[in-house]
N, C-alpha and C positions, 0 to 999 in steps of 0.2 A: 615634437610639435605636430599637431594634426594638419595634414595637407588640406589646403583650401579647395573647396569644390568649384568646378567650372559652372558658370551660369547656365541655368536651364535653357535649352534650345541652341546652345553654342554649337556650331558645326565643327567637327574634328575630322582628321583624315580617316579615322576608323569609321565614323558615320558616313562619310562620303563613299568609302569603299563598300560599306553595306548597301547604301543606296544604289550604287552602280551594279553591285552583284544582284540586287533584286530586279533591276531593269533587265539585266542579261538573262536571268532565270525566266522572267515573264515573256520576253521576246522569244527565247528558246522554246518554251512550252507552246507559245502561239504558233511558231513555225512548224513544230512537230504535229500539232493538232490539226492544222489546216490541211485538208485533203485526206486526212485519216479519220478524224472524229467529226469534223465539221466541213461542209463544202466551202471551197475557197471563194465562191461567189458571195458568201455571207460575211466572211471575216478577212478575206484576202490573205496575204502572207507578208511578214515584215520585210523580206527581201524584195518583194514586188513593190511595196510601199516606198522603200528607200530608193529603188530603181526609178520610180515615177518622180520622186523628189529630185533626184539627180538629173533626170531628163529636163524637168522644168528649169532647174538652175542652169544647166549647161546651155540650153537653147535661149535662155533669158526671158522666158514667158512668165515666170513667177513674179518678177520684180514689178511690172506694171500693176498687177493685182494687189501686191503687198503695199505699194505706194498709195493706191486708191483707198484701201481700207484705213491706212494710217492717216491719210489726209482727212478723210471723213471724220475719223475719231478726233483728231487734233483740233480741227476747226470747230466741230460741234462742242467739244469739251471746253474750249476757250470761251465761246459764246455763252454756253449754258452756265459756266462758272461765273463769268463777269455779271451776267444778269441776276444770277442767284445771290451773289454777294451784295449787289446794290439793293435788290428787293428785300433781302433779309435785314440789312442795315436800316432801310427806311421803315419797314413795318415793325422792326424791333424797337424803334424810338417813337412809334405811333401806335401804341397798344389798342387804342379805340378803333382805328382803321383795321388793324389785324383782327379784332374781334368781329367786326362786321363781315370781313372777307373770309372768316374761318370756315364756314360751311362749304363755300366754293373751293377754297384751297384744299380742304380735307377730301372733298370728292374727287378733285383732279389728281391729288397725290395717290389716292387709293386705286384709281383706275390704272390697269396695266398699260404701261406706255407703248408696248408692242402693238396694242390695238389701234394705235394712231398711224401705224406704218401704211396701211392702205389709203388713209386720208391724205397723208403727205405725198404719196405717189401720185394720187389724183391731182393734187395742187401743184407739185413741182416736177413731176415726171420721174423717170427711173434713173436719172443722172445723180450727180453729187448732192444737189440741194436737198433732196428728200431724205437722204441718210444723215446729212448734217443736221437737219431739223429734228429728226428722231433722237439723235445723240444729244442735241442741245436741250430738248425737253426732258429727257431722262436725267441729265446731269443737273439741270436747273433746280428741280424740286429737292434733290438730295443736298445740294449746297445751300439753297435758300433756307430750308428748315433748320439746318445746323447753324447757319449764321444768325438767324433770328433767335434761336435758343441761346446762343452765346451772348447776344445783347441782353436777353432777359436774365441771364445769370450774373450780370454785373454786380459788383460789390456796391450796394447803395450807400453804405456808410462812407466808403471812400469817395464816392461821387458827391455826397452831401458835404463832406469835409472840404473838398475843393471849391464847392460853391460858397461855403462860408468864408473861405479865404479870398473870395472875389473872382474865381474863375468863371469865364463865360460858358454858355451852353456848348459852343463850338470847341472850347478847350477841354471840357469834360468829355465830350464825344471823342476827341482825338487821343487824349491821354489816358482815359479809363475804359470807355466802351470798346473802341477798336482793339486795343491790346487784349482785353478780356475775351473778345469774340474770335481772336486770331486762331487759337488752338481749336476752337469749334469749326472754324472755316476749313482748317487743314483736315480735320476729321472728315468733313463732307467731301473734300477733294479726294482724300484717300479712298473713300468708299466708292465715289462716283467714277473714278478712272476705270474700274473694272466693269462697271455697267456700261460705260461708254463703248468699250470694245464689243460687248454683247449687242448693244443697240445697232452699231454700224454693221455687224455681220448679219444680224437678223434682217435688216433692211435690204441687204444685198441678196439674201436668200429669197425674200419675197419677190423682188423684181429688180434686176440689175443686169448689166452686160459687162461688168468689171468688178474686181475685188475678190478677196479670199472666200467670202460667202458665196459669190457667184461660182467659184471653182467647186465648192461643196455641192451646190445645187446642180450644176452642169454634170459633174461626175455621177451624181446620184441618178439623174435622169437618163444618163447613158449606160446605167448599170455597171459603171466602172468602180468597183469596190476599192481597188488600189488607189485610184485617184481621189475617191472620197476620203479614205483614211489619210492620204498624203496631205490633203487640204486641212483636215482636222489636226494633223500633227503640226502644221504651220501655226494654226490657231492656238494649240496648246503651248507652243514655244513662245508665241507672242504674249499669251497670258502669264507665263512664267516670268518673262522679261519684265513685264509691267509690275508684277507682284514684287520682284526684287527691287525695282526702282522705287516703288511705293514704300517698301520696308526701309530702304536707305533714307528716303526723305522723312519718314516717320522718326527714325533714329535721330536725324539732325534736328527735327522739330522738338523732340523731347530734351535734347541737350540745350537747345535755345530756351526752353521753358525753365529748365533748372537754372 
């Protein structure tokens, strides 16, 4: 009997070992190149970067910055998601209103959201609120458009059948439209969680006195290459963690769909 193949993308110990080996090779080459082929001022050294990370962790200075970034991201994500879902549901069942607002919504969606960062800083200052607003706006459009698309993809035959059986508009909305839009909403959330971290960090880089983005900007201005790479390493680890969480949530969602 022919052995069954493993699912594509499944992680095995051999894959993990290869991935770890690749990381070791890259870091080793980086360490050897620094000071020999490239000036340390430009690329620093892995040993210096890890030493800077350890210093931040040991003295406890990293945690306030990490908490600030995660707080901005979480609050903005919740606000933007909630508003996006509500707006998507409302305009999804009111196609005439959606058609009237379509040019405005298209223009706002096409505009790079990072361009709003200076405006939000002027309105809310350099504290938490401006970053939360930037994250919320970024997340809103991604969730809103996916939710509205989900409502528009509702099986109209099923909705008409329920109406013929005497179902009210509210019952059709709850039992057909909302379940149909659920997977689209999840897709919007899955995409937007990554952009939420980007928006929070960008806002901190523009103007802030706290957060991981502030660490990047501060280290860069001080010509501290090790500190800059250390902060970027923290962001890479955060991005990896969120990607794994989203992948786990996506798997759960697909099981639910089945």
